[in-house]
MIFIMAR-617717 format. One record per residue (C-alpha): residue number from 1; y negated, x negated, z negated. Coordinates in steps of 0.1 Angstrom, whole numbers, plus 5000, padded with zeros to 4 digits. Layout:
// MIFIMAR-617717
(atom NUM (Y X Z)) ...
This chain:
// MIFIMAR-617717
(atom 1 (5236 7150 6492)) (atom 2 (5269 7163 6508)) (atom 3 (5254 7198 6512)) (atom 4 (5222 7184 6529)) (atom 5 (5242 7163 6554)) (atom 6 (5264 7193 6562)) (atom 7 (5232 7214 6568)) (atom 8 (5219 7187 6591)) (atom 9 (5251 7187 6611)) (atom 10 (5249 7224 6615)) (atom 11 (5213 7222 6626)) (atom 12 (5221 7196 6652)) (atom 13 (5251 7216 6664)) (atom 14 (5229 7247 6668)) (atom 15 (5205 7228 6689)) (atom 16 (5233 7220 6714)) (atom 17 (5245 7256 6715)) (atom 18 (5220 7268 6742)) (atom 19 (5225 7301 6758)) (atom 20 (5228 7302 6796)) (atom 21 (5192 7315 6799)) (atom 22 (5180 7286 6777)) (atom 23 (5200 7261 6798)) (atom 24 (5185 7274 6830)) (atom 25 (5150 7273 6814)) (atom 26 (5155 7236 6805)) (atom 27 (5168 7228 6840)) (atom 28 (5138 7245 6855)) (atom 29 (5116 7218 6839)) (atom 30 (5131 7192 6862)) (atom 31 (5147 7210 6892)) (atom 32 (5130 7233 6916)) (atom 33 (5149 7263 6930)) (atom 34 (5188 7263 6932)) (atom 35 (5191 7293 6908)) (atom 36 (5227 7300 6918)) (atom 37 (5238 7264 6909)) (atom 38 (5218 7264 6876)) (atom 39 (5234 7297 6867)) (atom 40 (5269 7285 6874)) (atom 41 (5266 7253 6854)) (atom 42 (5249 7271 6825)) (atom 43 (5278 7295 6822)) (atom 44 (5303 7266 6824)) (atom 45 (5284 7248 6796)) (atom 46 (5284 7279 6774)) (atom 47 (5321 7284 6780)) (atom 48 (5327 7250 6765)) (atom 49 (5311 7262 6733)) (atom 50 (5329 7296 6734)) (atom 51 (5363 7278 6738)) (atom 52 (5356 7260 6705)) (atom 53 (5352 7293 6687)) (atom 54 (5384 7310 6697)) (atom 55 (5417 7307 6676)) (atom 56 (5436 7275 6679)) (atom 57 (5467 7290 6696)) (atom 58 (5445 7303 6725)) (atom 59 (5421 7275 6726)) (atom 60 (5445 7251 6744)) (atom 61 (5452 7277 6771)) (atom 62 (5416 7281 6781)) (atom 63 (5409 7257 6810)) (atom 64 (5374 7247 6823)) (atom 65 (5362 7263 6855)) (atom 66 (5355 7232 6876)) (atom 67 (5326 7235 6901)) (atom 68 (5319 7222 6936)) (atom 69 (5282 7220 6945)) (atom 70 (5278 7222 6983)) (atom 71 (5245 7212 6999)) (atom 72 (5226 7185 7018)) (atom 73 (5215 7153 7002)) (atom 74 (5184 7154 6980)) (atom 75 (5184 7190 6970)) (atom 76 (5193 7184 6933)) (atom 77 (5231 7183 6930)) (atom 78 (5232 7151 6910)) (atom 79 (5201 7159 6890)) (atom 80 (5216 7192 6878)) (atom 81 (5248 7175 6865)) (atom 82 (5228 7147 6848)) (atom 83 (5204 7171 6831)) (atom 84 (5233 7193 6820)) (atom 85 (5250 7163 6803)) (atom 86 (5218 7155 6784)) (atom 87 (5214 7191 6773)) (atom 88 (5249 7193 6759)) (atom 89 (5248 7158 6744)) (atom 90 (5283 7154 6760)) (atom 91 (5299 7122 6773)) (atom 92 (5290 7121 6810)) (atom 93 (5300 7098 6839)) (atom 94 (5290 7099 6875)) (atom 95 (5314 7085 6901)) (atom 96 (5315 7084 6938)) (atom 97 (5347 7096 6954)) (atom 98 (5343 7072 6983)) (atom 99 (5346 7042 6959)) (atom 100 (5382 7052 6950)) (atom 101 (5412 7043 6970)) (atom 102 (5448 7053 6971)) (atom 103 (5469 7034 6946)) (atom 104 (5482 7002 6963)) (atom 105 (5450 6997 6983)) (atom 106 (5422 6974 6972)) (atom 107 (5396 6993 6952)) (atom 108 (5392 7012 6920)) (atom 109 (5419 7035 6908)) (atom 110 (5410 7071 6900)) (atom 111 (5420 7068 6863)) (atom 112 (5391 7044 6858)) (atom 113 (5367 7073 6857)) (atom 114 (5383 7085 6824)) (atom 115 (5383 7049 6810)) (atom 116 (5345 7047 6818)) (atom 117 (5340 7081 6802)) (atom 118 (5358 7069 6770)) (atom 119 (5336 7037 6770)) (atom 120 (5304 7058 6772)) (atom 121 (5316 7082 6745)) (atom 122 (5324 7053 6721)) (atom 123 (5290 7037 6728)) (atom 124 (5272 7070 6721)) (atom 125 (5290 7077 6689)) (atom 126 (5285 7042 6677)) (atom 127 (5248 7045 6684)) (atom 128 (5246 7077 6664)) (atom 129 (5265 7062 6634)) (atom 130 (5243 7031 6636)) (atom 131 (5212 7052 6632)) (atom 132 (5228 7069 6602)) (atom 133 (5233 7036 6583)) (atom 134 (5202 7019 6596)) (atom 135 (5183 7023 6563)) (atom 136 (5211 7008 6543)) (atom 137 (5216 6980 6568)) (atom 138 (5179 6971 6566)) (atom 139 (5182 6967 6528)) (atom 140 (5213 6945 6531)) (atom 141 (5196 6925 6559)) (atom 142 (5166 6919 6536)) (atom 143 (5189 6907 6509)) (atom 144 (5205 6882 6532)) (atom 145 (5171 6868 6543)) (atom 146 (5161 6864 6507)) (atom 147 (5195 6847 6500)) (atom 148 (5186 6821 6527)) (atom 149 (5152 6816 6512)) (atom 150 (5161 6815 6475)) (atom 151 (5198 6821 6465)) (atom 152 (5202 6845 6436)) (atom 153 (5232 6826 6422)) (atom 154 (5231 6789 6414)) (atom 155 (5258 6766 6428)) (atom 156 (5288 6760 6405)) (atom 157 (5280 6723 6402)) (atom 158 (5244 6730 6389)) (atom 159 (5258 6756 6364)) (atom 160 (5283 6730 6351)) (atom 161 (5257 6703 6346)) (atom 162 (5232 6727 6330)) (atom 163 (5250 6756 6312)) (atom 164 (5218 6769 6295)) (atom 165 (5200 6781 6326)) (atom 166 (5190 6817 6317)) (atom 167 (5153 6809 6318)) (atom 168 (5158 6794 6353)) (atom 169 (5176 6825 6365)) (atom 170 (5147 6847 6353)) (atom 171 (5122 6825 6372)) (atom 172 (5144 6826 6403)) (atom 173 (5146 6864 6401)) (atom 174 (5108 6867 6398)) (atom 175 (5102 6843 6427)) (atom 176 (5127 6863 6447)) (atom 177 (5108 6896 6440)) (atom 178 (5075 6879 6451)) (atom 179 (5092 6868 6484)) (atom 180 (5106 6903 6489)) (atom 181 (5070 6918 6487)) (atom 182 (5058 6891 6511)) (atom 183 (5087 6899 6535)) (atom 184 (5080 6936 6534)) (atom 185 (5043 6930 6539)) (atom 186 (5050 6908 6570)) (atom 187 (5036 6876 6553)) (atom 188 (5067 6856 6562)) (atom 189 (5068 6862 6600)) (atom 190 (5058 6826 6608)) (atom 191 (5087 6811 6589)) (atom 192 (5121 6803 6603)) (atom 193 (5156 6802 6588)) (atom 194 (5190 6792 6599)) (atom 195 (5215 6819 6608)) (atom 196 (5251 6819 6619)) (atom 197 (5258 6838 6651)) (atom 198 (5289 6843 6672)) (atom 199 (5293 6818 6700)) (atom 200 (5304 6837 6732)) (atom 201 (5324 6808 6747)) (atom 202 (5352 6830 6761)) (atom 203 (5353 6824 6799)) (atom 204 (5355 6855 6821)) (atom 205 (5389 6858 6839)) (atom 206 (5393 6869 6875)) (atom 207 (5421 6894 6878)) (atom 208 (5437 6903 6911)) (atom 209 (5460 6932 6917)) (atom 210 (5461 6969 6928)) (atom 211 (5440 6980 6898)) (atom 212 (5403 6974 6894)) (atom 213 (5396 6939 6880)) (atom 214 (5369 6953 6858)) (atom 215 (5396 6975 6840)) (atom 216 (5423 6949 6836)) (atom 217 (5397 6921 6829)) (atom 218 (5382 6940 6800)) (atom 219 (5416 6945 6784)) (atom 220 (5425 6908 6788)) (atom 221 (5392 6898 6773)) (atom 222 (5399 6920 6742)) (atom 223 (5434 6907 6739)) (atom 224 (5424 6871 6740)) (atom 225 (5394 6876 6717)) (atom 226 (5418 6890 6691)) (atom 227 (5443 6861 6694)) (atom 228 (5418 6833 6695)) (atom 229 (5395 6827 6664)) (atom 230 (5359 6836 6668)) (atom 231 (5335 6806 6669)) (atom 232 (5300 6806 6653)) (atom 233 (5270 6785 6659)) (atom 234 (5239 6778 6639)) (atom 235 (5205 6789 6652)) (atom 236 (5171 6785 6637)) (atom 237 (5151 6817 6643)) (atom 238 (5119 6834 6631)) (atom 239 (5124 6857 6601)) (atom 240 (5117 6890 6621)) (atom 241 (5145 6880 6645)) (atom 242 (5168 6870 6616)) (atom 243 (5163 6905 6601)) (atom 244 (5173 6921 6634)) (atom 245 (5205 6899 6636)) (atom 246 (5214 6906 6600)) (atom 247 (5207 6943 6604)) (atom 248 (5231 6946 6634)) (atom 249 (5258 6927 6615)) (atom 250 (5254 6948 6584)) (atom 251 (5255 6980 6604)) (atom 252 (5287 6969 6621)) (atom 253 (5303 6964 6586)) (atom 254 (5291 6998 6574)) (atom 255 (5304 7017 6604)) (atom 256 (5341 7029 6604)) (atom 257 (5351 7020 6640)) (atom 258 (5384 7038 6637)) (atom 259 (5364 7070 6629)) (atom 260 (5340 7063 6658)) (atom 261 (5369 7059 6683)) (atom 262 (5386 7091 6669)) (atom 263 (5354 7111 6672)) (atom 264 (5346 7097 6707)) (atom 265 (5380 7105 6721)) (atom 266 (5377 7140 6707)) (atom 267 (5344 7145 6724)) (atom 268 (5358 7132 6757)) (atom 269 (5387 7156 6756)) (atom 270 (5368 7187 6746)) (atom 271 (5333 7182 6760)) (atom 272 (5334 7154 6785)) (atom 273 (5319 7159 6820)) (atom 274 (5328 7140 6851)) (atom 275 (5306 7143 6881)) (atom 276 (5324 7134 6913)) (atom 277 (5298 7128 6940)) (atom 278 (5306 7126 6978)) (atom 279 (5339 7144 6975)) (atom 280 (5335 7154 7011)) (atom 281 (5340 7118 7021)) (atom 282 (5377 7120 7010)) (atom 283 (5384 7152 7029)) (atom 284 (5405 7148 7060)) (atom 285 (5385 7159 7090)) (atom 286 (5413 7166 7114)) (atom 287 (5449 7178 7116)) (atom 288 (5463 7144 7125)) (atom 289 (5473 7121 7096)) (atom 290 (5467 7086 7108)) (atom 291 (5441 7059 7102)) (atom 292 (5416 7064 7074)) (atom 293 (5426 7101 7068)) (atom 294 (5459 7088 7052)) (atom 295 (5439 7069 7026)) (atom 296 (5415 7099 7021)) (atom 297 (5444 7123 7014)) (atom 298 (5459 7097 6991)) (atom 299 (5427 7096 6970)) (atom 300 (5429 7134 6967)) (atom 301 (5465 7133 6956)) (atom 302 (5456 7107 6930)) (atom 303 (5426 7127 6919)) (atom 304 (5447 7159 6916)) (atom 305 (5467 7151 6884)) (atom 306 (5435 7139 6866)) (atom 307 (5417 7172 6874)) (atom 308 (5448 7193 6867)) (atom 309 (5453 7177 6833)) (atom 310 (5472 7146 6825)) (atom 311 (5472 7117 6800)) (atom 312 (5453 7085 6808)) (atom 313 (5457 7053 6789)) (atom 314 (5424 7037 6778)) (atom 315 (5417 7007 6756)) (atom 316 (5410 7031 6728)) (atom 317 (5441 7052 6731)) (atom 318 (5455 7081 6751)) (atom 319 (5431 7106 6766)) (atom 320 (5441 7141 6777)) (atom 321 (5421 7153 6807)) (atom 322 (5431 7190 6805)) (atom 323 (5397 7202 6791)) (atom 324 (5373 7178 6807)) (atom 325 (5348 7196 6830)) (atom 326 (5348 7182 6866)) (atom 327 (5318 7189 6888)) (atom 328 (5322 7178 6923)) (atom 329 (5295 7177 6950)) (atom 330 (5292 7169 6987)) (atom 331 (5271 7176 7017)) (atom 332 (5301 7187 7038)) (atom 333 (5283 7179 7071)) (atom 334 (5314 7169 7090)) (atom 335 (5341 7183 7067)) (atom 336 (5345 7217 7050)) (atom 337 (5357 7224 7014)) (atom 338 (5388 7239 7031)) (atom 339 (5396 7205 7045)) (atom 340 (5405 7193 7010)) (atom 341 (5442 7196 7001)) (atom 342 (5450 7232 6988)) (atom 343 (5460 7220 6954)) (atom 344 (5427 7203 6948)) (atom 345 (5407 7233 6961)) (atom 346 (5425 7254 6936)) (atom 347 (5413 7232 6907)) (atom 348 (5377 7238 6917)) (atom 349 (5375 7276 6916)) (atom 350 (5337 7279 6915)) (atom 351 (5318 7270 6947)) (atom 352 (5280 7270 6948)) (atom 353 (5260 7264 6979)) (atom 354 (5226 7248 6974)) (atom 355 (5197 7256 6997)) (atom 356 (5178 7232 7018)) (atom 357 (5143 7226 7005)) (atom 358 (5113 7240 7024)) (atom 359 (5076 7232 7023)) (atom 360 (5068 7254 6993)) (atom 361 (5097 7238 6974)) (atom 362 (5082 7203 6981)) (atom 363 (5048 7214 6968)) (atom 364 (5064 7226 6936)) (atom 365 (5085 7194 6933)) (atom 366 (5053 7173 6935)) (atom 367 (5034 7193 6909)) (atom 368 (5056 7214 6885)) (atom 369 (5085 7193 6870)) (atom 370 (5079 7172 6839)) (atom 371 (5088 7141 6859)) (atom 372 (5069 7151 6891)) (atom 373 (5061 7123 6915)) (atom 374 (5023 7128 6912)) (atom 375 (5025 7125 6874)) (atom 376 (5045 7093 6878)) (atom 377 (5020 7077 6901)) (atom 378 (4991 7089 6879)) (atom 379 (5007 7072 6849)) (atom 380 (5015 7040 6868)) (atom 381 (4979 7036 6880)) (atom 382 (4965 7045 6846)) (atom 383 (4980 7012 6833)) (atom 384 (4954 6994 6856)) (atom 385 (4926 7016 6842)) (atom 386 (4924 7037 6874)) (atom 387 (4925 7075 6873)) (atom 388 (4940 7090 6905)) (atom 389 (4938 7126 6914)) (atom 390 (4950 7148 6943)) (atom 391 (4933 7178 6957)) (atom 392 (4955 7209 6962)) (atom 393 (4951 7206 6999)) (atom 394 (4962 7170 6998)) (atom 395 (4994 7179 6979)) (atom 396 (5001 7207 7004)) (atom 397 (4996 7183 7033)) (atom 398 (5021 7158 7018)) (atom 399 (5046 7187 7014)) (atom 400 (5040 7197 7051)) (atom 401 (5045 7161 7063)) (atom 402 (5077 7158 7043)) (atom 403 (5091 7190 7058)) (atom 404 (5082 7179 7094)) (atom 405 (5098 7145 7090)) (atom 406 (5130 7160 7076)) (atom 407 (5132 7183 7105)) (atom 408 (5125 7156 7131)) (atom 409 (5144 7126 7118)) (atom 410 (5170 7133 7092)) (atom 411 (5170 7158 7063)) (atom 412 (5172 7138 7031)) (atom 413 (5157 7165 7010)) (atom 414 (5133 7156 6981)) (atom 415 (5140 7119 6986)) (atom 416 (5117 7121 7016)) (atom 417 (5088 7126 6991)) (atom 418 (5094 7092 6977)) (atom 419 (5090 7075 7011)) (atom 420 (5059 7097 7020)) (atom 421 (5041 7090 6987)) (atom 422 (5049 7052 6989)) (atom 423 (5034 7050 7024)) (atom 424 (5004 7071 7014)) (atom 425 (4995 7051 6983)) (atom 426 (5007 7016 6996)) (atom 427 (4972 7002 7001)) (atom 428 (4959 7015 6968)) (atom 429 (4989 7002 6948)) (atom 430 (4984 6968 6965)) (atom 431 (4947 6965 6961)) (atom 432 (4941 6980 6926)) (atom 433 (4945 6948 6905)) (atom 434 (4922 6927 6927)) (atom 435 (4897 6946 6948)) (atom 436 (4894 6982 6937)) (atom 437 (4865 6985 6913)) (atom 438 (4860 7022 6910)) (atom 439 (4879 7038 6881)) (atom 440 (4885 7071 6899)) (atom 441 (4904 7076 6931)) (atom 442 (4906 7110 6947)) (atom 443 (4932 7117 6974)) (atom 444 (4920 7144 6999)) (atom 445 (4938 7162 7027)) (atom 446 (4918 7141 7052)) (atom 447 (4930 7109 7037)) (atom 448 (4966 7121 7038)) (atom 449 (4962 7132 7075)) (atom 450 (4946 7100 7085)) (atom 451 (4973 7078 7068)) (atom 452 (5004 7097 7079)) (atom 453 (4996 7117 7111)) (atom 454 (5001 7087 7135)) (atom 455 (5034 7078 7119)) (atom 456 (5047 7114 7120)) (atom 457 (5038 7118 7157)) (atom 458 (5055 7086 7167)) (atom 459 (5092 7096 7162)) (atom 460 (5105 7061 7168)) (atom 461 (5081 7047 7142)) (atom 462 (5088 7074 7116)) (atom 463 (5125 7066 7117)) (atom 464 (5118 7032 7103)) (atom 465 (5088 7039 7080)) (atom 466 (5095 7074 7068)) 
């Protein structure tokens, strides 16, 4: 059994050890173009694994090469980071630099990103451990339901009054086995039983101060819940729901939470990924240091020790940030990467510029990725029994319109396709449940041109609609 589980662990770990080419291949399924960015993040991900293989004395000296992704909105910066985290099965958190403020000002403190990362890691490990003990928890939950229906042991008072109850015990056991078969066969779904559940009567506390209330508030809640006794209440629920409640409770008992926390913190420190979006919003745009620029530089200074490597206190214990991979991104329209403070620039040695999307890119985005917009709308309308299809000319016309509107109004990248497709299919999506009787709808180039040409030509109108 031990050998088999070890083999499974090795198999799972091999799945995560993708080569850079395999990482790029996986990213290509969802993101069009941006080969330089994909290559950089693929190398960074492989270096995380390589670091784990080197001797212990050198492992601590190898620091991650943090990355800044530079490019306009809607070209795939966030999607690259999100898909990378899924591929590596690593704890991942996305934060926006503009939400942070210098310590002493109202807003979230920078360390909260590491606390969020620890929360996510604990939740992920707990989910994994729960799935491992699910079979055992189901058996125990079944026993608890049967105990409610027909207890295996007689009460002490009954035993005292009737000491010779061996025959009754045998009958009870046989009845219990019959009920077990009925339970497993789904014959008891209509019955209800009483269960004891935790009563969440703890009021939420509003916390004021220089730190985020969501951070301090959570810690206060945990502290008070440990001091005050937990209350339970009785509920009468159907047997299937009782089985789920009991299964969750039994799984909680089977899981070693200390082990979960230890493994989660280890994952955070060695494979955690923090994606800092809109980092250009905290860059000072001029030489003068007054007004909002003071606060922006303050955020950078607070961010610096986290990226450089420091120790952050979380509710689960201390977390060292030395080997967490930081990926920052920004459009850098008004500011430049060189406007960041020099120390912070030095902690992001790899800079990758992402290209703006052209008409051919839009065509590929609409058709090639596994989550392409056309595939999404096809699946949505299929739920109403309608099969929608697009001619190749129609798709190219949508791509052309998206390119024109981005050039005329404001370049929001691939997000423009969402607005174009919603406007194009608005009438169909509205009428399908009530008035559309045909089961097949074909979108042609003429339909696209008729629906969108007037809006595209009217620049004032396109600002509001597209």
